[in-house]
N, C-alpha and C positions, 0 to 999 in steps of 0.2 A: 539300397545299400548292397543287398545280396547279389543283385544283377551285376554290379560293377566288380564285386569281389570274385564272383564266378568267372566273369569275362577275363579278369586278370590272371586267374589260375590257368584257364584254358590257353591264353596267349603264351604264358610261361612254358607250358608243356611243349609247345611247337616252336619255342625259342624266338618268339616275336617279342623281343624285349621292349621295343618302343611302345607297342600296344599294351603290354603288361604294365609298364611304368605309368602310362596314362590312366589305365583303369584303377590301379592301386591308389594313385593320388586322388582320383575322384571318390573312391570308396572311403579313404581316410578322411578327406575333407567333409564329406557328407556325414560320416559317423561322428566326427568331433562336433559338427554343428548340431546334429540331433541330440547329442549328449549335453551340449551347453544349454539347450533350452530348459530342461528340467532343473539343471543346476542353478540357472538364473531364477527360475520360478521358486526354488527352495530358499533363495536368498544367498546362495553361495556364489556371489559375484566374482570373487578372485579366481575360483576354479573355472567359472564360465568364461571369463576373460582369457585365462590361460589356454583353454581349449580352442576358443575362437582365434586367438593369436597364432596357435600352431596350425590351425586349418588355413589361415591366410598365408602362412609360410609355404604350405603345400600348393595352394591354388590362389596365388596373389591377385588374379584378375577377376575374381568372383565379387561383383559389386554388392549383391545382397548379403554376402558373408561379411563384407566390410561394414555395412550398415548395422548388422547385428552386433558387431564388435563395438562400434561407436555407441550404440544404445546401451550395451552392457557396461561399458566404461562410465557412461554418464550416470546410470543408475547406481553404480558403485561409488560415485563421487570422484572418479578418476577423470576430471574434466580436461586436464592437459592432454592425456592420452587420447581422449575422445576427439578433441580439437585437432590434434596432429593427424590422426587417422582420417578424419573427415576432410581436412584440407588437402591431404595427399590424394584422396579419391576424387575430390573436386577438380584437381589439376588435370586429371585424365578424363573426367566426365562433367565438364562445366555446364551442360544443359540438362542435368538430371535433377529434378525437383526434390527427390528424397534426400539427396546429399545436402542441398541448401537447407532443407528443413532440419535435418539432424545437426548441421553446423550451427544454424540459427538458434536452436534450442540449447545447444551446448554453450554458445557465447552468452546467451541470456543468463544461464546459471552462473557463468563466470563474471557477470556484471558488466559485460561489454554490450550494452543495450543498443547502441547505434549500429555496430557491426551486425548484431543479431537481427535488427530490423531489416537491414539491407538484404541479408540472405533469406529471411522469411518472405520479404516482398518478391524476391526472385523466384521462390518456390511457388507462390501464388500465380505469378505471371506464367510460369512453365506448366503448372497444373492447378487450376482453381478449384480444388476439391475441398471437402469439409475440413479435413485435418489441417491442410495448409492455411486455409482462411482463418480457422479458429486459433491456430498458433499465432498468426500475425495480429489478429484482433487482441489477443491476450497481451502480446508484447506492447501494443499501443496503450492498453490500459495500464500496464506496468510503468510505462513512461508518462503516465498522466496526460494522455491525448485521447480523451473520450470521443471527440468528434470523429477522429480517424477510425476508432474502433466501431462506432455506430455506422460509419460508411461501409466498412467491411461486412458487418452483420446484415445490412440492407442488401448488399450485393449477394450474400450467401442465400438470403431468403428468396431473392429473385431467381437465382440459379438453381437452388436445390428444392424449392417448394416450401410453402408456409405450413409447417407441421408443429404439433405440440412439443415433440421432443427437441426440435430445433430451438424453440423458445426457451425450453428448460435449460439447454446448454448455454444460450446467451445469458439467461438470468444468473446462472452460476458464475459465469465469467464476470459479469458486472458486480455481483455480490462479493466474490472473493477478492476483487480488486479494490473494494472500498466504495462502491457505488450502489448501496442497497436500494435506493429509490428506483433506479433503472431496473435493478434485479426484480423488485416487486412487480413492476409493470410487465416484465417478460413472463414471470410466473403466472400472473393473472391471465395473460394472453393464452398461455399453454392450457390452463384450466378451463378457459372459455371454450376452447376447441375440444377438450376431453377432460371432464371433471375427474375421471378415474385414472388419468395417466400416472404411472408409478413415479413417485418422488415429487409430484407436483405440489401437494399440500405440505409435505415436509419442507420442501425448499421455500415455499412462501412463508411458512411459520419461522424458519430460520432467518429469512430476510427481515421479517418483522423485528426479531430480537436483535439482529445485527444493526438495524437502522435506528430504532428508538428504545431498545432494551425493555425495561420494565413498563414503559408507557404502553406498549402494545403486547404485553405479556399474555393477556387474556385472549386476544385475537390469535396470537401464536399458538397458545395451548389448544384452541379450537381447531386449528389447522393440523396439528400433530394428531389429535384425536380422530379427525377425518381420515388422515393417512392410515391410521391403525384400523379404522373401520373397513377400509378396502384391503389393506395389507397388514394383518395383525402380526406378521413376522418381521416387521421393519425395526431393526435395532436402533437406528438413529432417532426415530420418533420416540421410542421408549426412553432413550437416553435423555432427550430434551424434556420430556415430561418429568423424569426423575430430577433433572436439574431445576426445573421450575418449582417442584415440590420441596426440594432442598432449600431453595431461597425462601420459601414460605415456612420453613422449619418443620414441615411434615415429613420427618425422617423415615417413618415406617413406610409411608406410601412411596417415597423416593427410593428406598432400598428395594421395594418390590419391583418397581419398574426397571431399576438398574440391574438387578439380578436377572430379569428376563432378557434385557439387552445383552448382558454378558453371556448368557446361554446361547444366544443367537450369533454373537460375534465376540469370541474370546481373545481377539487380537487388538481391540480398540483401547489404547492407553487412557483415553478420556474417561471411560466407564470405571476403570480401576482407580483412577485418581479421585473421582467423586465418591466412590464407595469407601476409599481410604479415608477421606475427609469425614464421611458419615460415621464410620467406625471410630475414628479419632474422637469426634465430638461425643460419641456414646460411651467412651471409655473402654472400648473393646480393642486393647492394644495389639494382641497377636493378629487379629483379623486385619487391623489397620496396617500393620507392618507388611503383611503378606500382599495386601492390595496395592500399597504404595510401591513395593519392590516390583510387582508385576507391571505396574504402570511405567516404571523406569525401564524395565527390560523390554517392553513392547514399543518404546519410543525409538524409532530408527534414526530420526533426525532431531537433535536437541533444539533446533530452531523452530520446530513444528509448533503451530498455534502460539506464536510469539514467545517461545521458550517456556511453554507451559510446564515442562518437566522440572523447571526450577522449583515450582511449588511443591512437587512431589518430594524432591530432595529436602526442601526446607521442613515440610511436615514430618518427614521421616527422622530428620535430625532432632526436632523437638520431641518426638515420641521416644526416641532412644535415650535422650537426656532425662526424660521423666522416669524411665525404668532403670536408670543408673548405668547405662552403657555409654560412658562419656567418650571413650576413644572412637567408637563407631559414630557417635553423634557428631564429633568434631569433623570427621571425614565428610559426612553428609552436608554439614553446614558450610564446609570449605567448597564443596562442589556447587552448592546452591549460590554461594557468593560469586564464584567464578561465572556461573551461568547468568547471574544478574548483570555482571559487568559486560558479558557478551551481548546480552539483550539490549543494554543501554547503548553500547557501541553501534549495534545494528540500527537501533531507532534513530540515533543521532548522526548516522552516516560516517562514523569514525573508522569503520573497516569496510573494505570493498566487498561486494557481493561474492566475488570469487574466494576471498579469504574466509568469509563467514561460511560459505558452502564447504570448503575443504576442511576447515578446522572443526566444524560442528557435526559433520557427517559421521554417523555411526551405522554400520550395516545392521539391518534388522535381524532378529533371531531367525535361525534356519527353520523352514517349514518341514517338519518331519515327514509328512506324506509325500511331498514333492521330492525330498531328498532320498526317500526309499525308492521312489520310481527311478531316479537317476542312478542309484546304486544297482538296481536290477538291470537296467539297460547297459550299464558299464560292464557288469559281470557277463552279459550275453555277448558283447562285441569285443572285449579286450583281447582275446586270443587272436581273433581275425585281424585286429588292428596291429598287434605285435608282429604277426606273420607278414602282413603287408609291408610294414617298415623294414623287417628283416630282408625280404625279397628286394625291396627298393635299394637297400644297402648293397646287396650282392650285385644288382644291376649296375649301380654306380661304381662299385669297385672294379667290375669287369671292364668299365670304360675309363679306368684310371682316375675317376673323380673321387679321390679319397676323402676330401673334406665333406662332400655330399654323403659318402658312404658312412663316415663316422657319425654324422648327424642322424642318419636313418637308424643305425644300429643303437645309438644312444636312446632314441625314442622307443625303439622296440623293447629295450631293457626296462623302460619306464612302465610299459604296459604289461610285459610278461618276461621277467628276467630269466626264467627257466626254459624259455622256448628252445627247442632242439636246434643245435647248430649255431645259435646266436653268438656264444662266446668265441667259438672258433672263427667265425666270420669277422667279428668285431676286432679280435686280436690280430688277425691276419691283415686287415685293412689298416689298422693303426700302425702296425710294424712296417708295412709297405709304404706308408706315408711318412715314416720317420718319426712318428709321435710315440716315442718309446714309453713315456710316462702313462699315456692312455692305454697302451698295449698291455701293460703289466697285469692289471686286474682281470680282464677277460681271459688272457692266456693262463693265468694262474688257476682260475676256475675251470677252464677247459682241461687242464692237467689233473685237477682233482677228480674230474669225471672220467678221464681217459688217460691213465698214466703212460700208455704205450704210444701216444701221439707224439712221435719224434719231431715233427715239424714245429708244433707248438712249444715243445721243450727247448728246441734250439732257438726259436724266436724269443722265448722268455729269457733264456740265459743271455742271449745277445742284448736284449733290452736292458737287463740289469747291468751288463757290462758298460753299455753306452751311458748309463746314468751313474757310473762309478760305484755301483753297489756290488762289489766284487765277491763278498762272502755269499750273497744270494745267488750270484751267477755260478759259483762253484757248486753250491748245493743243488741247484737246478740241473746243471749239466753232468754231475757226477754219475748218475745212473747210466749215462750213455758214453762214458769216457772210453770204454774199450772199442767203441765203433767210430772214434774220431780220427783214426789214422787216414781214412779216405776223405776226410773233410778238414783240410788244413786251416781254413779260416776259423772254423769253430774250435779246432784244436788250439790254435793260437789264443783265442779268447779265453779258453779254459785254462791254459797255461799261465797267461798273464794274470788272470783272476786268482789263481792259486798263489802266485808270488805276492800279489798285492794284499792277500788276506792271510799271509803267514805260512803258507805251505810251499816254501821256497824250493826245497829239494825236488819235489815232484814237478813243480812248474819249470825249473831249470832243465831237468831231464827231458821233459816234453819239448821244450824250446830247442834243445840241442838236437833232438831227433828231427824236429821240423827243419832246422837249418841244414842238416845233411840232405834232407829230401827236397828242400827248396832253396838252393844256394843263391838264387837271384832275387830274393825278397828282402829289401833293406829293413823292413819293420822288425824282422826276427832278430838280427844281431843288435838292433837298437834296444829291443826289450831285454836281450841277454846282457848287454852292457850295463843297463840299469840294475838288473838283478845281481850281477857279479859285484857291482860297486856297493850295493847294499849289504852284501855278504863279506865285504872287505877284500875281495879278490881283484885287486886293482889292475894287475897285469892282464888278466883275462878281460876285464872291462875295457881296457885301452885297445886290446886286440879286436874286440867286437866293434868298438867305435870306428876303428880304421876300416874294418871290413864293410860296415854299413856305409861309410863314406865312399869307399871304392865302388860299391854297387850303385850308389846314387850318381857318381860321376859317369859310370858306364851308361846309365839310362839317360843322362843329360847330354852326353856327347852325340854330335850328329853322325849319321851313318857315313862310312868312307865312300 
């Protein structure tokens, strides 16, 4: 980033505006993209999307940037934005596997499985790597086409090598798609190659529970214990042991394992829900409420685990009812009922996947650590970003690209509204573009900082006049009224504004002086005619009308 910014500054000093503009844009685009990354990591997807969108506006042909934008939109539940951006990129890069992958993933989340499969297949054909193959196999499993998924997994094994981690990934895909027996087979293959592969025993235990539940509970428990033997810091295995113990009603042992899991991973809503249930059963109301509310807060997507958060709202409602907080209890029960309806609709296929995704998505809570990192980075670069936008605005204005200049100055103000020279540049560009409404605020601020800036004062007064804000025009121009004799157009604006705002005598006197000095300008007698008429001096008004008409006729007549 620093290299691009310094190159832009050097180019500007030698008046190489083309190079300066190029380097400033590269710097801004890279800076916004760098800043979007920790914002997305913190869970602030709206800010990340905004930053990436602005970066794309600066460098629209950066494909990697567009892919980042699509991913951020999809993670934020903004599926239509993601789809539109991916389709636009694909139109320019039809042979790029990454775009097909992103579009396929987005369409899958929107419920358009057939179109998703088409794009994921295209991604695999263009680049048969793990990511593309795994996404396609998962889509086949989602569509209940296990034979197709098995074929893709076999091709991946042949191409990528037979490794324990690959079998783990395959097993997870099978299990999560509702094929626990195939998942168990893959996990056993992984463990046969490496009994200590991280996550292997946990995954096998979870598959046992998923497949036959309590029937294989003892085998599952043994696998979780083996995982903890090799990796005692595994929160998932601790959670599963706590769940098994809860089912046995060994609440003390369950709580011990769950609290260890919570200490290792304080973002898992499942742990808090089960702790909330334990505290509820034990009559520990305050602890139960805190745990249940934490479970709800940490649930980013209410559809997670088949709308499991519904149980947290229901338990919380019952708890609040027991302690006499009826109004709060009603709200929780209402939420639980609504989530139950959504769950039923999703199970029975009464709502499309895209509708469920859009309606049920809730952004996860912000990650304070990542958010602090983003704040620190933004503090370091904001002045340079603002300066770059300001200079881009000056370059655009010098080329008479006033719309581009106004966009740049507006962005500069977002990053640092107090940057030196910004208001003067912004106001001048807006006034030159005829955008008098936009010109007013920067010109007004400029005069607050420099009351002797006569150009800005004249432009502000003229802007008020153009918007029929005559009292404001008078007050703005009054400090320079003695110097208006050599500026007839501005003097005319001041005089008419005086008349329109009730200072008729002074305005008429100024117009009469202007008429004597500029006898060939029709607008002056026209204004005088209107002023005289308002004062009831009809003869003078008629005389000025005739004079304006005569001037107009002289200008309209062809030369002899």
